[in-house]
N, C-alpha and C positions, 0 to 999 in steps of 0.2 A: 705255167706261171699264172698266179692269181692276178686279178685286176689291181688290187691294192699294191701288190709287190711290183707290178709293171709300172704303176704310177711312181713308186719310190725310186725305181731304177731310172725312170725318165727325168725325175728331179735331179738325180746325181749326174745324168748326162748333161743337162743344161748348165749345171755348175762347172763341169769340166769344159764345156764349150766356151763359157763366159770368160776364161782367163786370157783369151786371145788379145783383147784390147790392151790390158795392163802390161802383158809381156811385150807386145809390140812397141809400146812406148819406151821400153828400156833398151832397145836395139841401138848400137853405135853407128854402124855404117850401112847395113842392108836397108834398101828402100824399095817400095813399089813392087814391080814384077819379080825382083830378086827375093823379096820376102815370101811371095806366093810360091815361087819355084822351090825354095828350100823346104818350106813347110810341107808341100805336097810330096816332095821327094822323100823326106823322112817318114812321112805317113805311109807311102808305098813300101819302103824298105821294112818298116815295122810290121806290116801286114803279111809279108812273105813267111817269116817264122811262125806267125800266129796261125796261118792256114796250115802250115806243116804240122803243127801240134794238134790240130783238130782231127777228130775221127772221121773216116770216110775218104772219099777221093781227094786227089791233090788239087791245087789251085787251077792249073790249066784245064783239068778235066771238069772242074766245077763251072768254069767259064763256058766251056763247050756245051755242057749240059743245060746251061741257063738260057741259051738261045737269044732271040732278039730282045726279050724283056730285060735281061740282065744288062745289056748294052744301053738300052734306053734309060734305065735307072743309073747306069754309070755316067751317062752324059749329064743327067741331073746333078749328080754329085760333083762333076767337073765344074759346072756353072757355080754351084754353091761354094766350093773350095776357092775358085779363082776370084769371083766377084766379091766375096766377103773380105778377103785380105787386101785386095786392091782398094776397096772402099774405105777400109780402116786407115790406109795410108793417105787418103785424099781428104778426109774430114774427121770430125770427132767421133769417139766411140758411141756416145749417146745418140748422135744423129743416125749412124749406121744401124744400131740396134732398134731404134724407134721405127726406122723405115722397114726393117725386116719384120716388124710386128704385125704387118698386115697379113701375114701368112695364115692365121686362122680364118680370116674372111675369105681368102682365096681358096683355101683347102675346103671349107664348108661349101663354097659355091661349086667347086669341082666335084666334090662327093655327091652333091645334089644333082648336078647336071649329068655326070658320067656314070655314077654308081646308083643313082636313084635312092640315096639314103634319106630317110625321114629323120631329121634332127629333132631332138626334144626341145621344147620351148625354152628350157633353162639354158641350153647351149646357145641358142640364138640370142637370148638376152645377154648372156655373158660376152658373146662376140660383139654385140652392139655396144655394151658398156666399155669393153676393151678398145673398141674402135674409136669411141669418143675420147678416151685417154690418149690414144695415139694421135688422133687428129689435133687435139689440144697441144701436145708437145710439138708436133710437126709444124702446125700453123704459127705458133709463137716463135719458134726458131726461125722460120722463114721471114716473119715480120721484123725480127731483130737483126736479120742479115747474118746470122751465125752459121747457117747451113750452106754447104757447098752443093750446088745443083748437080755438078758432075758426079760427086760422091754419092748423092742420093740416087741418081740415075743408075750408077753401077750397082748400088746396094739393092735396088728393086729386083734385079735378076735373082737374088737369093730366095725371097719368098715365093716367087713364081716357080722356080725350079723345085723348091722344097714342097710346095703344094702338089706339083705334078708327081713328084717321087712318092709322097705319102699316099696319094690317090692310087697310083700304080700298085703299090704294095697291098693296099686294101682290095683292089680288083683281083689280084692274084689269090688272096685269101678267100674272097667271095667265090671265085671260080673253083677253087679246090674244095670248098664245102659242098658245092653243087655236084662235083664229080670227084668224090674222094678216092676213086680207083685210079685216077690219073696222078702221076708223080708231081709233087709240088716243086717248082723251080727254086733253086738256092740263090737268094738275092744278096748274100754276103759278099761274093766276088765283085759286085757293083761298086762297093766302097774302094776296092783296089783299082778297078778300072778308072774310077773318077780321079783318084790321086795320081795315077800314072799319066793320064791324059792332061791333067792340069799341069804337071811338071814338064811334060813335053811341049805343051803350048807356050808356056811362059819362059822356057830356057832361052830361046833366041832373043827375047826381049829383055832378059835379065843379064845377058852377057855384055861385057866382062863382069864377073861377080866381084863384090868388094867386101863381103862379110868376113869378119875376123873370128877368132876362136870363141869369144864371148857371144857373138851373134849366133854362131852355129849351135852353141849349147842351148840358147833360148829357143831357136827355131826347131831344134831337135825335140825339145820339150813340147812345143806346139804340135809337131807332127805326130808324136806318140800319145801324149796324155790328153791333148786338146782335140785330136782328130781320130786317130786309129782306134783307140779303146772305146770312146763314147759312141762313135759312129757304128761300130759293130753291135754295141748294146742297143742302140736306137733301132737298128734293123730288126733285132730280135723282139724288142718291145712292140714294134709296129704290127707284129703277128697277133697281139693280144688286144691292144687298144684301138678304137676307131680313129680314122685319119683326122677328123676335126679335133678330137680330144688330144691326140699327140701334138698337133699344131698349137693348140691352146696351151698345153704344158710348156711348149718351147718358148712361150712368152716369158717364162722365168729367166731365160738367158738375158733378157733386157734388164731386169732388175739386178741380177747378179753382176752382169757385165759393167753396168753404169757404176754400181757401188765399188767394184774392184778397181776400176779406172780412177775413181774419185779418191779412194783410200791409198791405192798403190802407186798412182802416177800424178796425183794432184789435179786431175781433169774434172773439175766440179761440174755437175750436170745443171745446176741452177734450180730455182724453185719451180719453174715450169715443168721440167722433166720429172721432178719429184712428185708433183701433183698428178701429172698424167700417169706416172708409174704406179701411184697408189690406186688409181682406177683400174689399171690393168691387173695388178696382183689381187685386188679385191674381187674382181669379176672371176678370176681363175679359182680363188679359194671358195667362193660361193657356188660355182658350178660343181667343183669336186665334192663339196659338202653335201649338196643336194643329190648328186649321183650316188654317193655312199649311202645316204638314207634310203634312196629308192631301192638299192640292191638289198639292203637289210630287210626292208618291208617285203620285198619279193621273196626272199629266203624264208621269212617267217610265215 
């Protein structure tokens, strides 16, 4: 997969991820832990036939071959699945997505500390500008009293787990390049592990369930289209793009998610979120434009 194609796939992934907020706002009866349980369950169920159609060993054999790393990645997916949906039910979509946007800062720090990556200056500048936009939105919402501290606290687990996961995937790629004779662990089963653990952990807290047929249809949509498909693509893309760049591209979910919640559920983000979001998307576009020019010059 070329770099430009990987970027395009990652943009599509963020668009698919971003439908969670607007879909959740149209649920009738399901709330909190039940929303998380059903979404994770449908995700896990959708992944079983997906793995069966893939060439190579079966799902159980893939998990066994993955060893400890696939379980660590699975735990990261568990935190991301669980905390995100809980936070969405506790506060506004914009607040959750803005809180998650610190992921590039954390990922860049992890990559520098644990992988000794030397980040280009343009990436640091982009992260700094995006961080200013995030801080602006977060600070203004806190001053206006519109943000739930509990929801923010739960949402913080998503970027921390995400940064850990992307850095782990990059570490595996780095180790494989240094020792190409060693088999590369298959990290796709980690998505299934994360979904299964999330469903098991939230089932006792979700019982007795109250979702009706309408809710189950929407939650099934989230489990398959918003989780299973894009997460499998994201794992594949992470083999091509550096961890900080993947995390920076994930910021598009903020823009897409806020706009969809605004248009589809009437949850207006306000001028503060729009101004901060403009800084975020501007930094992302500038970084990708400079990176593309650098690659073209290097090829020439």
